[in-house]
One Martini backbone bead per residue (centre of mass of N, CA, C, O) as a GRO file, in nm:
protein
  102
    1UNK     BB    1   7.606 -17.076  13.343
    2UNK     BB    2   7.544 -16.977  13.628
    3UNK     BB    3   7.569 -16.670  13.555
    4UNK     BB    4   7.345 -16.695  13.304
    5UNK     BB    5   7.109 -16.783  13.452
    6UNK     BB    6   6.791 -16.764  13.420
    7UNK     BB    7   6.502 -16.700  13.517
    8UNK     BB    8   6.193 -16.749  13.533
    9UNK     BB    9   6.087 -16.647  13.200
   10UNK     BB   10   6.357 -16.627  13.085
   11UNK     BB   11   6.610 -16.587  12.829
   12UNK     BB   12   6.823 -16.703  12.608
   13UNK     BB   13   7.035 -16.621  12.390
   14UNK     BB   14   7.144 -16.707  12.082
   15UNK     BB   15   7.442 -16.756  12.156
   16UNK     BB   16   7.392 -16.943  12.397
   17UNK     BB   17   7.219 -17.151  12.250
   18UNK     BB   18   7.442 -17.235  12.053
   19UNK     BB   19   7.641 -17.338  12.268
   20UNK     BB   20   7.461 -17.547  12.396
   21UNK     BB   21   7.414 -17.721  12.140
   22UNK     BB   22   7.712 -17.784  12.082
   23UNK     BB   23   7.781 -17.921  12.349
   24UNK     BB   24   7.560 -18.134  12.341
   25UNK     BB   25   7.642 -18.266  12.075
   26UNK     BB   26   7.923 -18.352  12.165
   27UNK     BB   27   7.840 -18.521  12.411
   28UNK     BB   28   7.654 -18.718  12.256
   29UNK     BB   29   7.878 -18.827  12.064
   30UNK     BB   30   8.039 -18.933  12.336
   31UNK     BB   31   7.774 -19.070  12.513
   32UNK     BB   32   7.594 -18.885  12.648
   33UNK     BB   33   7.341 -18.805  12.830
   34UNK     BB   34   7.098 -18.585  12.892
   35UNK     BB   35   7.156 -18.573  13.191
   36UNK     BB   36   7.459 -18.510  13.168
   37UNK     BB   37   7.424 -18.245  13.016
   38UNK     BB   38   7.250 -18.095  13.221
   39UNK     BB   39   7.451 -18.115  13.457
   40UNK     BB   40   7.695 -17.976  13.316
   41UNK     BB   41   7.512 -17.705  13.260
   42UNK     BB   42   7.287 -17.651  13.480
   43UNK     BB   43   7.024 -17.788  13.343
   44UNK     BB   44   6.745 -17.877  13.226
   45UNK     BB   45   6.679 -18.123  13.011
   46UNK     BB   46   6.440 -17.995  12.854
   47UNK     BB   47   6.592 -17.738  12.772
   48UNK     BB   48   6.816 -17.868  12.609
   49UNK     BB   49   6.635 -18.020  12.410
   50UNK     BB   50   6.487 -17.771  12.299
   51UNK     BB   51   6.734 -17.620  12.191
   52UNK     BB   52   6.826 -17.849  12.000
   53UNK     BB   53   6.563 -17.868  11.834
   54UNK     BB   54   6.568 -17.578  11.725
   55UNK     BB   55   6.832 -17.609  11.564
   56UNK     BB   56   6.730 -17.837  11.373
   57UNK     BB   57   6.475 -17.666  11.252
   58UNK     BB   58   6.684 -17.437  11.193
   59UNK     BB   59   6.786 -17.329  10.917
   60UNK     BB   60   6.890 -17.172  10.679
   61UNK     BB   61   6.790 -16.869  10.532
   62UNK     BB   62   6.940 -16.992  10.288
   63UNK     BB   63   6.935 -17.110   9.951
   64UNK     BB   64   7.031 -17.252   9.683
   65UNK     BB   65   7.062 -17.113   9.352
   66UNK     BB   66   6.978 -17.100   9.006
   67UNK     BB   67   7.092 -16.912   8.743
   68UNK     BB   68   6.912 -16.829   8.455
   69UNK     BB   69   6.820 -16.762   8.176
   70UNK     BB   70   6.590 -16.645   8.008
   71UNK     BB   71   6.278 -16.745   7.942
   72UNK     BB   72   6.105 -16.896   7.712
   73UNK     BB   73   5.849 -16.990   7.555
   74UNK     BB   74   5.771 -17.310   7.682
   75UNK     BB   75   6.000 -17.411   7.926
   76UNK     BB   76   5.796 -17.507   8.134
   77UNK     BB   77   5.731 -17.723   8.427
   78UNK     BB   78   5.476 -17.913   8.601
   79UNK     BB   79   5.494 -18.115   8.904
   80UNK     BB   80   5.313 -18.314   9.089
   81UNK     BB   81   5.275 -18.522   9.357
   82UNK     BB   82   5.076 -18.712   9.171
   83UNK     BB   83   5.231 -18.694   8.864
   84UNK     BB   84   5.162 -18.449   8.718
   85UNK     BB   85   5.229 -18.309   8.385
   86UNK     BB   86   5.321 -17.973   8.271
   87UNK     BB   87   5.411 -17.850   7.960
   88UNK     BB   88   5.498 -17.552   7.793
   89UNK     BB   89   5.530 -17.306   7.981
   90UNK     BB   90   5.494 -17.003   8.086
   91UNK     BB   91   5.533 -16.793   8.341
   92UNK     BB   92   5.240 -16.694   8.379
   93UNK     BB   93   5.105 -16.976   8.369
   94UNK     BB   94   5.260 -17.099   8.603
   95UNK     BB   95   5.165 -16.904   8.821
   96UNK     BB   96   4.863 -16.961   8.785
   97UNK     BB   97   4.874 -17.264   8.845
   98UNK     BB   98   5.000 -17.249   9.129
   99UNK     BB   99   4.772 -17.077   9.250
  100UNK     BB  100   4.546 -17.285   9.192
  101UNK     BB  101   4.684 -17.532   9.356
  102UNK     BB  102   4.703 -17.387   9.651
   0.00000   0.00000   0.00000
């Protein structure tokens, strides 16, 4: 890390950030403090914590989806967070309802 350490205002690349967060995660699982991790990597503790937090909040770019056959008229339902349920919608009506609720 000492050879790769950027100066103030410069950034670590995505690959280096990934390695930093993996090493930090492993050390933390083994009981190391954030201070220990920072010292081992030769980096400020806040920088290590920030890089690890970024990795936690950035999930995969894709999520699994289920492909279903074409929907026929009246097969969709919308359930709101408040518990309201509207059933028997076609695709166009569902899209209109979701746009209206947004």
